[in-house]
HTML snippet that shows the backbone in 3Dmol.js (N, CA, C, O; Angstrom):
<script src="https://3Dmol.org/build/3Dmol-min.js"></script>
<div id="view" style="width:600px;height:400px;position:relative"></div>
<script>
const pdb = `
ATOM      1  N   UNK A   1      90.818  88.447  91.956  1.00  0.00           N
ATOM      2  CA  UNK A   1      91.091  88.337  90.181  1.00  0.00           C
ATOM      3  C   UNK A   1      92.360  87.453  89.648  1.00  0.00           C
ATOM      4  O   UNK A   1      93.413  87.875  90.127  1.00  0.00           O
ATOM      5  N   UNK A   2      92.515  86.401  88.830  1.00  0.00           N
ATOM      6  CA  UNK A   2      93.863  86.061  88.789  1.00  0.00           C
ATOM      7  C   UNK A   2      94.369  86.916  87.363  1.00  0.00           C
ATOM      8  O   UNK A   2      93.757  87.210  86.337  1.00  0.00           O
ATOM      9  N   UNK A   3      95.946  87.193  87.865  1.00  0.00           N
ATOM     10  CA  UNK A   3      96.420  88.244  86.734  1.00  0.00           C
ATOM     11  C   UNK A   3      97.220  87.014  85.909  1.00  0.00           C
ATOM     12  O   UNK A   3      97.747  86.062  86.484  1.00  0.00           O
ATOM     13  N   UNK A   4      97.209  87.231  84.328  1.00  0.00           N
ATOM     14  CA  UNK A   4      97.531  86.581  83.589  1.00  0.00           C
ATOM     15  C   UNK A   4      99.114  86.157  83.501  1.00  0.00           C
ATOM     16  O   UNK A   4      99.818  87.065  83.942  1.00  0.00           O
ATOM     17  N   UNK A   5      99.702  85.261  83.144  1.00  0.00           N
ATOM     18  CA  UNK A   5     101.164  85.214  83.557  1.00  0.00           C
ATOM     19  C   UNK A   5     102.140  85.890  82.813  1.00  0.00           C
ATOM     20  O   UNK A   5     102.038  85.629  81.614  1.00  0.00           O
ATOM     21  N   UNK A   6     103.042  86.658  83.087  1.00  0.00           N
ATOM     22  CA  UNK A   6     103.893  87.534  82.647  1.00  0.00           C
ATOM     23  C   UNK A   6     104.955  87.077  82.327  1.00  0.00           C
ATOM     24  O   UNK A   6     105.339  85.937  82.592  1.00  0.00           O
ATOM     25  N   UNK A   7     105.647  88.037  81.626  1.00  0.00           N
ATOM     26  CA  UNK A   7     107.122  87.123  81.065  1.00  0.00           C
ATOM     27  C   UNK A   7     107.787  88.221  80.375  1.00  0.00           C
ATOM     28  O   UNK A   7     107.352  89.144  79.686  1.00  0.00           O
ATOM     29  N   UNK A   8     109.136  87.824  80.798  1.00  0.00           N
ATOM     30  CA  UNK A   8     110.041  89.331  80.356  1.00  0.00           C
ATOM     31  C   UNK A   8     110.188  90.007  81.638  1.00  0.00           C
ATOM     32  O   UNK A   8     110.256  89.630  82.807  1.00  0.00           O
ATOM     33  N   UNK A   9     110.225  91.598  80.785  1.00  0.00           N
ATOM     34  CA  UNK A   9     110.612  92.564  81.410  1.00  0.00           C
ATOM     35  C   UNK A   9     109.536  92.699  82.659  1.00  0.00           C
ATOM     36  O   UNK A   9     109.934  92.635  83.822  1.00  0.00           O
ATOM     37  N   UNK A  10     108.095  92.896  82.316  1.00  0.00           N
ATOM     38  CA  UNK A  10     107.219  92.999  83.395  1.00  0.00           C
ATOM     39  C   UNK A  10     107.259  91.877  84.658  1.00  0.00           C
ATOM     40  O   UNK A  10     106.872  92.053  85.813  1.00  0.00           O
ATOM     41  N   UNK A  11     107.750  90.876  84.162  1.00  0.00           N
ATOM     42  CA  UNK A  11     107.669  89.170  85.251  1.00  0.00           C
ATOM     43  C   UNK A  11     108.614  89.577  86.291  1.00  0.00           C
ATOM     44  O   UNK A  11     108.395  89.363  87.483  1.00  0.00           O
ATOM     45  N   UNK A  12     109.843  90.261  85.777  1.00  0.00           N
ATOM     46  CA  UNK A  12     110.827  90.483  86.578  1.00  0.00           C
ATOM     47  C   UNK A  12     110.901  91.924  87.032  1.00  0.00           C
ATOM     48  O   UNK A  12     111.985  92.249  87.517  1.00  0.00           O
ATOM     49  N   UNK A  13     109.950  92.860  86.969  1.00  0.00           N
ATOM     50  CA  UNK A  13     109.462  94.046  87.674  1.00  0.00           C
ATOM     51  C   UNK A  13     108.811  93.648  88.762  1.00  0.00           C
ATOM     52  O   UNK A  13     109.159  93.783  89.935  1.00  0.00           O
ATOM     53  N   UNK A  14     107.641  93.043  88.238  1.00  0.00           N
ATOM     54  CA  UNK A  14     106.626  92.856  89.501  1.00  0.00           C
ATOM     55  C   UNK A  14     107.416  91.484  90.616  1.00  0.00           C
ATOM     56  O   UNK A  14     107.061  91.374  91.790  1.00  0.00           O
ATOM     57  N   UNK A  15     108.244  90.764  90.131  1.00  0.00           N
ATOM     58  CA  UNK A  15     109.015  89.909  91.264  1.00  0.00           C
ATOM     59  C   UNK A  15     109.672  90.831  92.182  1.00  0.00           C
ATOM     60  O   UNK A  15     109.587  90.716  93.404  1.00  0.00           O
ATOM     61  N   UNK A  16     110.435  91.897  91.488  1.00  0.00           N
ATOM     62  CA  UNK A  16     111.025  92.669  92.426  1.00  0.00           C
ATOM     63  C   UNK A  16     110.039  93.282  93.495  1.00  0.00           C
ATOM     64  O   UNK A  16     110.313  93.354  94.693  1.00  0.00           O
ATOM     65  N   UNK A  17     109.020  93.657  93.001  1.00  0.00           N
ATOM     66  CA  UNK A  17     108.039  94.550  94.180  1.00  0.00           C
ATOM     67  C   UNK A  17     107.163  93.543  94.798  1.00  0.00           C
ATOM     68  O   UNK A  17     106.638  93.842  95.870  1.00  0.00           O
ATOM     69  N   UNK A  18     106.951  92.498  94.324  1.00  0.00           N
ATOM     70  CA  UNK A  18     106.740  91.443  95.297  1.00  0.00           C
ATOM     71  C   UNK A  18     107.433  91.291  96.457  1.00  0.00           C
ATOM     72  O   UNK A  18     107.076  91.544  97.608  1.00  0.00           O
ATOM     73  N   UNK A  19     108.848  90.687  95.886  1.00  0.00           N
ATOM     74  CA  UNK A  19     109.285  90.467  97.058  1.00  0.00           C
ATOM     75  C   UNK A  19     110.273  91.511  97.929  1.00  0.00           C
ATOM     76  O   UNK A  19     111.189  91.148  98.666  1.00  0.00           O
ATOM     77  N   UNK A  20     109.937  92.650  97.713  1.00  0.00           N
ATOM     78  CA  UNK A  20     110.381  93.790  98.768  1.00  0.00           C
ATOM     79  C   UNK A  20     109.354  94.346  99.520  1.00  0.00           C
ATOM     80  O   UNK A  20     109.469  95.015 100.547  1.00  0.00           O
ATOM     81  N   UNK A  21     108.229  93.984  98.869  1.00  0.00           N
ATOM     82  CA  UNK A  21     106.853  94.134  99.868  1.00  0.00           C
ATOM     83  C   UNK A  21     106.163  95.557  99.482  1.00  0.00           C
ATOM     84  O   UNK A  21     105.058  95.896  99.906  1.00  0.00           O
ATOM     85  N   UNK A  22     106.817  96.186  98.784  1.00  0.00           N
ATOM     86  CA  UNK A  22     106.165  97.712  98.044  1.00  0.00           C
ATOM     87  C   UNK A  22     104.778  97.307  97.889  1.00  0.00           C
ATOM     88  O   UNK A  22     103.865  97.991  98.351  1.00  0.00           O
ATOM     89  N   UNK A  23     104.572  96.169  97.225  1.00  0.00           N
ATOM     90  CA  UNK A  23     102.895  95.705  96.407  1.00  0.00           C
ATOM     91  C   UNK A  23     102.469  96.185  97.801  1.00  0.00           C
ATOM     92  O   UNK A  23     101.986  97.315  97.886  1.00  0.00           O
ATOM     93  N   UNK A  24     102.584  95.541  98.738  1.00  0.00           N
ATOM     94  CA  UNK A  24     101.780  95.367  99.813  1.00  0.00           C
ATOM     95  C   UNK A  24     101.367  96.821 100.382  1.00  0.00           C
ATOM     96  O   UNK A  24     100.184  97.160 100.413  1.00  0.00           O
ATOM     97  N   UNK A  25     102.289  97.562 100.778  1.00  0.00           N
ATOM     98  CA  UNK A  25     102.059  99.276 100.976  1.00  0.00           C
ATOM     99  C   UNK A  25     101.421  99.584  99.758  1.00  0.00           C
ATOM    100  O   UNK A  25     101.342 100.808  99.858  1.00  0.00           O
ATOM    101  N   UNK A  26     101.000  99.342  98.858  1.00  0.00           N
ATOM    102  CA  UNK A  26     100.360  99.913  97.470  1.00  0.00           C
ATOM    103  C   UNK A  26      98.883  99.683  97.558  1.00  0.00           C
ATOM    104  O   UNK A  26      98.024 100.367  97.002  1.00  0.00           O
ATOM    105  N   UNK A  27      98.664  98.497  98.428  1.00  0.00           N
ATOM    106  CA  UNK A  27      97.649  97.798  98.272  1.00  0.00           C
ATOM    107  C   UNK A  27      96.715  98.390  99.636  1.00  0.00           C
ATOM    108  O   UNK A  27      95.504  98.578  99.517  1.00  0.00           O
ATOM    109  N   UNK A  28      97.304  98.598 100.670  1.00  0.00           N
ATOM    110  CA  UNK A  28      97.034  99.395 101.540  1.00  0.00           C
ATOM    111  C   UNK A  28      96.564 100.920 101.445  1.00  0.00           C
ATOM    112  O   UNK A  28      95.631 101.610 101.855  1.00  0.00           O
ATOM    113  N   UNK A  29      97.614 101.051 100.751  1.00  0.00           N
ATOM    114  CA  UNK A  29      97.217 102.708 100.629  1.00  0.00           C
ATOM    115  C   UNK A  29      96.044 102.538  99.743  1.00  0.00           C
ATOM    116  O   UNK A  29      94.999 102.944 100.251  1.00  0.00           O
ATOM    117  N   UNK A  30      95.951 102.086  98.652  1.00  0.00           N
ATOM    118  CA  UNK A  30      94.967 101.455  97.751  1.00  0.00           C
ATOM    119  C   UNK A  30      93.698 101.904  98.739  1.00  0.00           C
ATOM    120  O   UNK A  30      93.072 102.963  98.775  1.00  0.00           O
ATOM    121  N   UNK A  31      93.565 100.669  99.536  1.00  0.00           N
ATOM    122  CA  UNK A  31      92.289 100.527 100.463  1.00  0.00           C
ATOM    123  C   UNK A  31      92.119 101.948 101.273  1.00  0.00           C
ATOM    124  O   UNK A  31      91.094 102.592 101.494  1.00  0.00           O
ATOM    125  N   UNK A  32      93.186 102.153 101.559  1.00  0.00           N
ATOM    126  CA  UNK A  32      92.879 103.354 102.954  1.00  0.00           C
ATOM    127  C   UNK A  32      92.322 104.740 102.196  1.00  0.00           C
ATOM    128  O   UNK A  32      91.460 105.494 102.646  1.00  0.00           O
ATOM    129  N   UNK A  33      93.013 104.874 100.974  1.00  0.00           N
ATOM    130  CA  UNK A  33      92.761 106.220  99.850  1.00  0.00           C
ATOM    131  C   UNK A  33      90.989 105.712  99.790  1.00  0.00           C
ATOM    132  O   UNK A  33      90.041 106.317 100.290  1.00  0.00           O
ATOM    133  N   UNK A  34      90.966 104.484  99.049  1.00  0.00           N
ATOM    134  CA  UNK A  34      89.717 104.580  98.553  1.00  0.00           C
ATOM    135  C   UNK A  34      88.150 104.780  99.540  1.00  0.00           C
ATOM    136  O   UNK A  34      87.084 105.332  99.267  1.00  0.00           O
ATOM    137  N   UNK A  35      88.602 104.101 100.664  1.00  0.00           N
ATOM    138  CA  UNK A  35      87.946 104.531 101.676  1.00  0.00           C
ATOM    139  C   UNK A  35      87.520 105.931 102.333  1.00  0.00           C
ATOM    140  O   UNK A  35      86.470 106.290 102.867  1.00  0.00           O
ATOM    141  N   UNK A  36      88.849 106.644 102.067  1.00  0.00           N
ATOM    142  CA  UNK A  36      88.887 108.169 102.284  1.00  0.00           C
ATOM    143  C   UNK A  36      87.929 108.828 101.390  1.00  0.00           C
ATOM    144  O   UNK A  36      87.107 109.633 101.828  1.00  0.00           O
ATOM    145  N   UNK A  37      88.017 108.475 100.017  1.00  0.00           N
ATOM    146  CA  UNK A  37      87.220 109.259  98.925  1.00  0.00           C
ATOM    147  C   UNK A  37      86.047 109.498  99.298  1.00  0.00           C
ATOM    148  O   UNK A  37      85.482 110.585  99.174  1.00  0.00           O
ATOM    149  N   UNK A  38      85.482 108.281  99.893  1.00  0.00           N
ATOM    150  CA  UNK A  38      84.054 108.137 100.599  1.00  0.00           C
ATOM    151  C   UNK A  38      83.586 109.366 101.740  1.00  0.00           C
ATOM    152  O   UNK A  38      82.419 109.588 102.063  1.00  0.00           O
ATOM    153  N   UNK A  39      84.660 110.017 102.200  1.00  0.00           N
ATOM    154  CA  UNK A  39      84.886 111.400 102.917  1.00  0.00           C
ATOM    155  C   UNK A  39      84.784 112.361 102.789  1.00  0.00           C
ATOM    156  O   UNK A  39      85.905 112.849 102.645  1.00  0.00           O
ATOM    157  N   UNK A  40      83.696 113.407 102.716  1.00  0.00           N
ATOM    158  CA  UNK A  40      84.218 114.698 101.864  1.00  0.00           C
ATOM    159  C   UNK A  40      84.998 115.142 102.232  1.00  0.00           C
ATOM    160  O   UNK A  40      85.694 115.668 101.363  1.00  0.00           O
ATOM    161  N   UNK A  41      85.538 115.308 103.780  1.00  0.00           N
ATOM    162  CA  UNK A  41      86.739 116.261 103.971  1.00  0.00           C
ATOM    163  C   UNK A  41      87.877 115.645 103.774  1.00  0.00           C
ATOM    164  O   UNK A  41      88.768 116.288 104.329  1.00  0.00           O
ATOM    165  N   UNK A  42      88.336 114.575 103.177  1.00  0.00           N
ATOM    166  CA  UNK A  42      89.673 113.849 102.442  1.00  0.00           C
ATOM    167  C   UNK A  42      89.241 113.807 100.945  1.00  0.00           C
ATOM    168  O   UNK A  42      90.035 113.561 100.037  1.00  0.00           O
ATOM    169  N   UNK A  43      88.205 114.010 100.803  1.00  0.00           N
ATOM    170  CA  UNK A  43      88.262 113.828  98.859  1.00  0.00           C
ATOM    171  C   UNK A  43      89.631 114.084  98.336  1.00  0.00           C
ATOM    172  O   UNK A  43      90.427 113.282  97.846  1.00  0.00           O
ATOM    173  N   UNK A  44      89.752 115.438  98.552  1.00  0.00           N
ATOM    174  CA  UNK A  44      90.884 116.345  97.703  1.00  0.00           C
ATOM    175  C   UNK A  44      92.093 115.370  97.926  1.00  0.00           C
ATOM    176  O   UNK A  44      92.688 114.758  97.039  1.00  0.00           O
ATOM    177  N   UNK A  45      92.322 115.339  99.137  1.00  0.00           N
ATOM    178  CA  UNK A  45      93.576 114.867  99.382  1.00  0.00           C
ATOM    179  C   UNK A  45      93.925 113.123  98.840  1.00  0.00           C
ATOM    180  O   UNK A  45      94.961 112.626  98.398  1.00  0.00           O
ATOM    181  N   UNK A  46      92.636 112.561  99.095  1.00  0.00           N
ATOM    182  CA  UNK A  46      92.962 111.087  98.958  1.00  0.00           C
ATOM    183  C   UNK A  46      93.203 110.815  96.914  1.00  0.00           C
ATOM    184  O   UNK A  46      93.831 109.992  96.247  1.00  0.00           O
ATOM    185  N   UNK A  47      92.472 111.798  96.634  1.00  0.00           N
ATOM    186  CA  UNK A  47      92.332 112.417  95.318  1.00  0.00           C
ATOM    187  C   UNK A  47      94.012 112.140  94.693  1.00  0.00           C
ATOM    188  O   UNK A  47      94.600 111.246  94.085  1.00  0.00           O
ATOM    189  N   UNK A  48      94.261 113.199  95.138  1.00  0.00           N
ATOM    190  CA  UNK A  48      95.498 113.661  94.854  1.00  0.00           C
ATOM    191  C   UNK A  48      96.955 112.628  94.845  1.00  0.00           C
ATOM    192  O   UNK A  48      97.952 112.590  94.124  1.00  0.00           O
ATOM    193  N   UNK A  49      96.484 111.838  96.051  1.00  0.00           N
ATOM    194  CA  UNK A  49      97.394 110.505  96.116  1.00  0.00           C
ATOM    195  C   UNK A  49      97.109 109.124  95.685  1.00  0.00           C
ATOM    196  O   UNK A  49      97.897 108.184  95.787  1.00  0.00           O
ATOM    197  N   UNK A  50      95.976 109.080  95.220  1.00  0.00           N
ATOM    198  CA  UNK A  50      95.657 108.113  94.667  1.00  0.00           C
ATOM    199  C   UNK A  50      95.968 108.220  92.736  1.00  0.00           C
ATOM    200  O   UNK A  50      95.911 107.335  91.882  1.00  0.00           O
ATOM    201  N   UNK A  51      96.331 109.870  92.612  1.00  0.00           N
ATOM    202  CA  UNK A  51      96.446 110.143  91.111  1.00  0.00           C
ATOM    203  C   UNK A  51      98.271 109.468  90.809  1.00  0.00           C
ATOM    204  O   UNK A  51      98.648 109.114  89.692  1.00  0.00           O
ATOM    205  N   UNK A  52      98.957 109.434  91.777  1.00  0.00           N
ATOM    206  CA  UNK A  52     100.285 109.211  91.543  1.00  0.00           C
ATOM    207  C   UNK A  52     100.390 107.613  91.356  1.00  0.00           C
ATOM    208  O   UNK A  52     101.239 107.080  90.641  1.00  0.00           O
ATOM    209  N   UNK A  53      99.308 106.851  92.173  1.00  0.00           N
ATOM    210  CA  UNK A  53      99.537 105.607  92.192  1.00  0.00           C
ATOM    211  C   UNK A  53      98.723 105.231  90.643  1.00  0.00           C
ATOM    212  O   UNK A  53      99.328 104.455  89.903  1.00  0.00           O
ATOM    213  N   UNK A  54      97.984 105.530  90.384  1.00  0.00           N
ATOM    214  CA  UNK A  54      97.240 105.669  89.204  1.00  0.00           C
ATOM    215  C   UNK A  54      98.208 105.916  87.796  1.00  0.00           C
ATOM    216  O   UNK A  54      98.150 105.166  86.822  1.00  0.00           O
ATOM    217  N   UNK A  55      99.022 107.002  87.879  1.00  0.00           N
ATOM    218  CA  UNK A  55      99.700 107.168  86.918  1.00  0.00           C
ATOM    219  C   UNK A  55     100.818 106.021  86.593  1.00  0.00           C
ATOM    220  O   UNK A  55     101.230 105.580  85.520  1.00  0.00           O
ATOM    221  N   UNK A  56     101.241 105.623  88.351  1.00  0.00           N
ATOM    222  CA  UNK A  56     102.429 104.502  88.045  1.00  0.00           C
ATOM    223  C   UNK A  56     101.789 103.189  87.251  1.00  0.00           C
ATOM    224  O   UNK A  56     102.514 102.418  86.623  1.00  0.00           O
ATOM    225  N   UNK A  57     100.287 103.015  87.353  1.00  0.00           N
ATOM    226  CA  UNK A  57     100.062 101.854  86.919  1.00  0.00           C
ATOM    227  C   UNK A  57     100.120 102.157  85.218  1.00  0.00           C
ATOM    228  O   UNK A  57     100.581 101.308  84.455  1.00  0.00           O
ATOM    229  N   UNK A  58      99.639 103.360  84.775  1.00  0.00           N
ATOM    230  CA  UNK A  58      99.230 103.411  83.221  1.00  0.00           C
ATOM    231  C   UNK A  58     100.947 103.212  82.794  1.00  0.00           C
ATOM    232  O   UNK A  58     101.185 102.470  81.841  1.00  0.00           O
ATOM    233  N   UNK A  59     101.960 103.796  83.421  1.00  0.00           N
ATOM    234  CA  UNK A  59     102.971 103.934  83.010  1.00  0.00           C
ATOM    235  C   UNK A  59     103.817 102.913  82.983  1.00  0.00           C
ATOM    236  O   UNK A  59     104.961 102.849  82.532  1.00  0.00           O
ATOM    237  N   UNK A  60     102.838 101.748  83.752  1.00  0.00           N
ATOM    238  CA  UNK A  60     103.830 100.116  83.840  1.00  0.00           C
ATOM    239  C   UNK A  60     103.230  99.639  82.356  1.00  0.00           C
ATOM    240  O   UNK A  60     103.884  99.083  81.474  1.00  0.00           O
ATOM    241  N   UNK A  61     101.578 100.062  82.301  1.00  0.00           N
ATOM    242  CA  UNK A  61     101.386  99.058  80.954  1.00  0.00           C
ATOM    243  C   UNK A  61     101.697  99.693  80.128  1.00  0.00           C
ATOM    244  O   UNK A  61     101.441  98.986  79.152  1.00  0.00           O
ATOM    245  N   UNK A  62     102.128 100.657  79.742  1.00  0.00           N
ATOM    246  CA  UNK A  62     102.587 101.037  78.765  1.00  0.00           C
ATOM    247  C   UNK A  62     104.076 100.903  78.584  1.00  0.00           C
ATOM    248  O   UNK A  62     104.470 100.313  77.577  1.00  0.00           O
ATOM    249  N   UNK A  63     104.887 101.350  79.384  1.00  0.00           N
ATOM    250  CA  UNK A  63     106.337 101.321  79.241  1.00  0.00           C
ATOM    251  C   UNK A  63     106.641  99.721  79.319  1.00  0.00           C
ATOM    252  O   UNK A  63     107.366  99.425  78.369  1.00  0.00           O
ATOM    253  N   UNK A  64     106.435  98.958  79.862  1.00  0.00           N
ATOM    254  CA  UNK A  64     106.861  97.934  80.394  1.00  0.00           C
ATOM    255  C   UNK A  64     105.699  96.450  79.511  1.00  0.00           C
ATOM    256  O   UNK A  64     106.120  95.320  79.264  1.00  0.00           O
ATOM    257  N   UNK A  65     104.992  96.700  79.365  1.00  0.00           N
ATOM    258  CA  UNK A  65     103.791  95.791  79.052  1.00  0.00           C
ATOM    259  C   UNK A  65     103.492  96.117  77.560  1.00  0.00           C
ATOM    260  O   UNK A  65     103.418  95.232  76.708  1.00  0.00           O
ATOM    261  N   UNK A  66     103.357  97.187  77.345  1.00  0.00           N
ATOM    262  CA  UNK A  66     103.097  97.646  75.769  1.00  0.00           C
ATOM    263  C   UNK A  66     102.112  98.030  75.217  1.00  0.00           C
ATOM    264  O   UNK A  66     102.006  98.540  74.101  1.00  0.00           O
ATOM    265  N   UNK A  67     100.838  97.655  76.472  1.00  0.00           N
ATOM    266  CA  UNK A  67      99.808  97.963  75.888  1.00  0.00           C
ATOM    267  C   UNK A  67      98.908  98.781  77.057  1.00  0.00           C
ATOM    268  O   UNK A  67      99.518  98.994  78.105  1.00  0.00           O
ATOM    269  N   UNK A  68      97.758  99.177  76.993  1.00  0.00           N
ATOM    270  CA  UNK A  68      96.854  99.709  77.878  1.00  0.00           C
ATOM    271  C   UNK A  68      95.974  98.614  78.760  1.00  0.00           C
ATOM    272  O   UNK A  68      95.458  97.640  78.213  1.00  0.00           O
ATOM    273  N   UNK A  69      95.900  98.779  79.662  1.00  0.00           N
ATOM    274  CA  UNK A  69      94.586  97.787  80.202  1.00  0.00           C
ATOM    275  C   UNK A  69      93.676  98.572  80.860  1.00  0.00           C
ATOM    276  O   UNK A  69      93.089  99.557  80.414  1.00  0.00           O
ATOM    277  N   UNK A  70      93.557  97.866  82.414  1.00  0.00           N
ATOM    278  CA  UNK A  70      92.810  98.665  83.160  1.00  0.00           C
ATOM    279  C   UNK A  70      93.474 100.149  83.678  1.00  0.00           C
ATOM    280  O   UNK A  70      92.769 100.889  84.363  1.00  0.00           O
ATOM    281  N   UNK A  71      94.527 100.451  83.405  1.00  0.00           N
ATOM    282  CA  UNK A  71      94.806 101.605  83.762  1.00  0.00           C
ATOM    283  C   UNK A  71      93.892 102.906  83.098  1.00  0.00           C
ATOM    284  O   UNK A  71      93.360 103.822  83.726  1.00  0.00           O
ATOM    285  N   UNK A  72      93.895 102.689  81.747  1.00  0.00           N
ATOM    286  CA  UNK A  72      92.871 103.866  80.854  1.00  0.00           C
ATOM    287  C   UNK A  72      91.746 104.025  81.619  1.00  0.00           C
ATOM    288  O   UNK A  72      91.142 105.096  81.560  1.00  0.00           O
ATOM    289  N   UNK A  73      91.348 103.106  82.353  1.00  0.00           N
ATOM    290  CA  UNK A  73      90.174 103.307  82.811  1.00  0.00           C
ATOM    291  C   UNK A  73      89.890 103.777  84.140  1.00  0.00           C
ATOM    292  O   UNK A  73      88.849 104.158  84.674  1.00  0.00           O
ATOM    293  N   UNK A  74      91.523 103.609  84.690  1.00  0.00           N
ATOM    294  CA  UNK A  74      91.476 104.269  85.983  1.00  0.00           C
ATOM    295  C   UNK A  74      91.991 105.841  85.614  1.00  0.00           C
ATOM    296  O   UNK A  74      91.489 106.814  86.175  1.00  0.00           O
ATOM    297  N   UNK A  75      92.736 105.922  84.905  1.00  0.00           N
ATOM    298  CA  UNK A  75      92.871 107.509  84.674  1.00  0.00           C
ATOM    299  C   UNK A  75      91.731 108.155  83.718  1.00  0.00           C
ATOM    300  O   UNK A  75      91.794 109.372  83.540  1.00  0.00           O
ATOM    301  N   UNK A  76      90.670 107.405  83.076  1.00  0.00           N
ATOM    302  CA  UNK A  76      89.561 108.201  82.883  1.00  0.00           C
ATOM    303  C   UNK A  76      88.467 108.559  84.197  1.00  0.00           C
ATOM    304  O   UNK A  76      87.728 109.542  84.254  1.00  0.00           O
ATOM    305  N   UNK A  77      88.582 107.595  85.099  1.00  0.00           N
ATOM    306  CA  UNK A  77      87.799 108.228  86.390  1.00  0.00           C
ATOM    307  C   UNK A  77      88.391 109.026  87.183  1.00  0.00           C
ATOM    308  O   UNK A  77      87.845 109.834  87.934  1.00  0.00           O
ATOM    309  N   UNK A  78      90.104 108.737  86.980  1.00  0.00           N
ATOM    310  CA  UNK A  78      90.614 109.891  87.805  1.00  0.00           C
ATOM    311  C   UNK A  78      90.234 111.311  87.147  1.00  0.00           C
ATOM    312  O   UNK A  78      89.705 112.149  87.878  1.00  0.00           O
ATOM    313  N   UNK A  79      90.471 111.600  85.856  1.00  0.00           N
ATOM    314  CA  UNK A  79      90.128 112.913  85.076  1.00  0.00           C
ATOM    315  C   UNK A  79      88.215 113.198  85.528  1.00  0.00           C
ATOM    316  O   UNK A  79      87.638 114.095  86.143  1.00  0.00           O
ATOM    317  N   UNK A  80      87.943 112.463  85.134  1.00  0.00           N
ATOM    318  CA  UNK A  80      86.664 112.468  85.540  1.00  0.00           C
ATOM    319  C   UNK A  80      86.637 113.241  86.936  1.00  0.00           C
ATOM    320  O   UNK A  80      85.757 114.100  86.978  1.00  0.00           O
ATOM    321  N   UNK A  81      87.288 113.138  87.899  1.00  0.00           N
ATOM    322  CA  UNK A  81      86.874 113.132  89.237  1.00  0.00           C
ATOM    323  C   UNK A  81      87.387 114.189  89.659  1.00  0.00           C
ATOM    324  O   UNK A  81      86.906 114.855  90.576  1.00  0.00           O
ATOM    325  N   UNK A  82      88.755 114.556  88.840  1.00  0.00           N
ATOM    326  CA  UNK A  82      89.184 115.905  89.182  1.00  0.00           C
ATOM    327  C   UNK A  82      88.268 117.223  88.229  1.00  0.00           C
ATOM    328  O   UNK A  82      88.070 118.346  88.691  1.00  0.00           O
ATOM    329  N   UNK A  83      87.894 116.854  87.118  1.00  0.00           N
ATOM    330  CA  UNK A  83      86.834 117.672  86.122  1.00  0.00           C
ATOM    331  C   UNK A  83      85.932 117.748  87.049  1.00  0.00           C
ATOM    332  O   UNK A  83      85.700 118.950  87.175  1.00  0.00           O
ATOM    333  N   UNK A  84      85.073 116.956  88.015  1.00  0.00           N
ATOM    334  CA  UNK A  84      83.933 117.204  88.730  1.00  0.00           C
ATOM    335  C   UNK A  84      83.840 118.135  89.696  1.00  0.00           C
ATOM    336  O   UNK A  84      82.795 118.718  89.984  1.00  0.00           O
ATOM    337  N   UNK A  85      85.136 118.341  90.333  1.00  0.00           N
ATOM    338  CA  UNK A  85      85.290 119.191  91.538  1.00  0.00           C
ATOM    339  C   UNK A  85      86.659 120.201  91.055  1.00  0.00           C
ATOM    340  O   UNK A  85      87.525 120.580  91.844  1.00  0.00           O
ATOM    341  N   UNK A  86      86.616 120.561  89.430  1.00  0.00           N
ATOM    342  CA  UNK A  86      87.584 121.390  88.970  1.00  0.00           C
ATOM    343  C   UNK A  86      87.830 122.697  89.955  1.00  0.00           C
ATOM    344  O   UNK A  86      88.952 122.924  90.407  1.00  0.00           O
ATOM    345  N   UNK A  87      86.995 123.312  90.171  1.00  0.00           N
ATOM    346  CA  UNK A  87      86.837 124.602  91.169  1.00  0.00           C
ATOM    347  C   UNK A  87      87.341 124.630  92.404  1.00  0.00           C
ATOM    348  O   UNK A  87      87.575 125.627  93.088  1.00  0.00           O
ATOM    349  N   UNK A  88      87.516 123.412  92.691  1.00  0.00           N
ATOM    350  CA  UNK A  88      88.205 123.302  94.155  1.00  0.00           C
ATOM    351  C   UNK A  88      89.643 123.054  93.767  1.00  0.00           C
ATOM    352  O   UNK A  88      90.347 123.910  94.304  1.00  0.00           O
ATOM    353  N   UNK A  89      90.328 122.230  93.058  1.00  0.00           N
ATOM    354  CA  UNK A  89      91.339 122.351  92.678  1.00  0.00           C
ATOM    355  C   UNK A  89      91.953 123.065  92.055  1.00  0.00           C
ATOM    356  O   UNK A  89      93.181 122.996  92.000  1.00  0.00           O
ATOM    357  N   UNK A  90      91.451 123.685  91.607  1.00  0.00           N
ATOM    358  CA  UNK A  90      91.888 125.581  91.092  1.00  0.00           C
ATOM    359  C   UNK A  90      92.202 126.459  92.131  1.00  0.00           C
ATOM    360  O   UNK A  90      92.998 127.397  92.080  1.00  0.00           O
ATOM    361  N   UNK A  91      91.455 126.055  93.173  1.00  0.00           N
ATOM    362  CA  UNK A  91      91.763 126.917  94.193  1.00  0.00           C
ATOM    363  C   UNK A  91      93.009 126.550  94.927  1.00  0.00           C
ATOM    364  O   UNK A  91      93.725 127.437  95.393  1.00  0.00           O
ATOM    365  N   UNK A  92      93.290 125.346  95.048  1.00  0.00           N
ATOM    366  CA  UNK A  92      94.939 124.588  95.225  1.00  0.00           C
ATOM    367  C   UNK A  92      96.212 125.369  94.270  1.00  0.00           C
ATOM    368  O   UNK A  92      97.269 125.831  94.700  1.00  0.00           O
ATOM    369  N   UNK A  93      95.865 125.346  93.276  1.00  0.00           N
ATOM    370  CA  UNK A  93      96.710 126.076  92.434  1.00  0.00           C
ATOM    371  C   UNK A  93      96.938 127.523  92.352  1.00  0.00           C
ATOM    372  O   UNK A  93      97.938 127.948  91.773  1.00  0.00           O
ATOM    373  N   UNK A  94      96.051 128.335  92.908  1.00  0.00           N
ATOM    374  CA  UNK A  94      96.064 129.654  92.932  1.00  0.00           C
ATOM    375  C   UNK A  94      96.587 130.233  94.533  1.00  0.00           C
ATOM    376  O   UNK A  94      96.664 131.441  94.757  1.00  0.00           O
TER     377      UNK A  94
END
`;
const viewer = $3Dmol.createViewer("view");
viewer.addModel(pdb, "pdb");
viewer.setStyle({}, {cartoon: {color: "spectrum"}});
viewer.zoomTo();
viewer.render();
</script>
């Protein structure tokens, strides 16, 4: 999916992330964790790790771009996933 052209601070920030290889690591993590979400044994751990990536996406959209995008959908899906298994996650807190 092609990205729209960026300007200013978001473009500089993304340029740094691309040049360091950081986004390659994040892409691999997203793919691996997305696959492990389908395995019941690893679902909780995968969702917890993916949540940190989702938070970074929404923060980038709100703080750098200035308007939410796909991050809102990701936050909603993450919240729904946590809510659907809330009894299991409450056990982790206690």
